[in-house]
N, C-alpha and C positions, 0 to 999 in steps of 0.2 A: 504494500500500500504506500502511495506517495502523498500522504497528508501533509500539507504545508510546504511541499517542495515545488519549485518552479519547473515547468515543463517547457519544451521547445516548440510549442504550438504557435502557428501564425497569429498575428494580432487580429482580433475581431472588431477593432475600432476602424471600420472602413470609412465611416462618415463622422468625423470628429465634430463638425459644426451642425449636425442634423438637429440637435436639441435647440440650438439658436434659431434655426429656420422654422421649426415647429412652433416655438413661442411667438415668433414674429407673425406667422400665419394665423395663430390664435388671436393675437391682438387685432390684426386687420379684420378678422371675421367678426369679432365682437363689436368693434367700432362701426363697421359697416352695418351690422344688425341694428345697432342703436340708431344710426342715421335713417335706416329704412323705417324703423318704428316711429321716428319723429315725422317722417313724411306721411306715414299712415295717420298720425294724430292730426296733421294739417288737413288731410282729407276728411277726417271725422268732423273737424270744426267747420269746414266748408259745407259739408252735407247737413250738419245740424242747423247752421244759419239759413241755408236755402230752404230746408224743411220748415223752419219756424216762420219764414216769410209766406209760405204757401198754405200751411196748416195752422189755423188759429186754435190754440189750446192754452189752458191755464198753467201748464207745466213747461212751456217753451223757455221761459227765463231760467228755470232750474236746469234744463237740458243744455242750454248754452253755457251756463256757468260750469257744469261738469265737463263739457267738451273743452273749454278753455283751461280748466284745471288739469285735464288729461294732457293737453298740449304743454302746459308748464312742467308737469312731471316728466314728460318725455324729453323735453329740452334739458331738464336737470339730469336725466339719465345719460344723455349724450355727453354733457359736461363732465359728469362723474366718471364715465367710461374713459374719456380721453385723459382725464387727470390721473386716474389710477393706473391705467395701462400705459 
């Protein structure tokens, strides 16, 4: 048994910078996802304001407030994602 002894096997570290590239791809993926989510929240605000113009209801103001809150939180998500990553 060769416990603790060094053998003459070839190095298995063929891609020494692979971890760096994977972390970079992960950062790009999450930042891109946050930006796409922000664009989605812009669409939600646009649809909510358009709907409130065409459909008269007593909850229109509440829906518009929630859509703008959603937009603010998605912008905060983009900022936090860029800051942390």
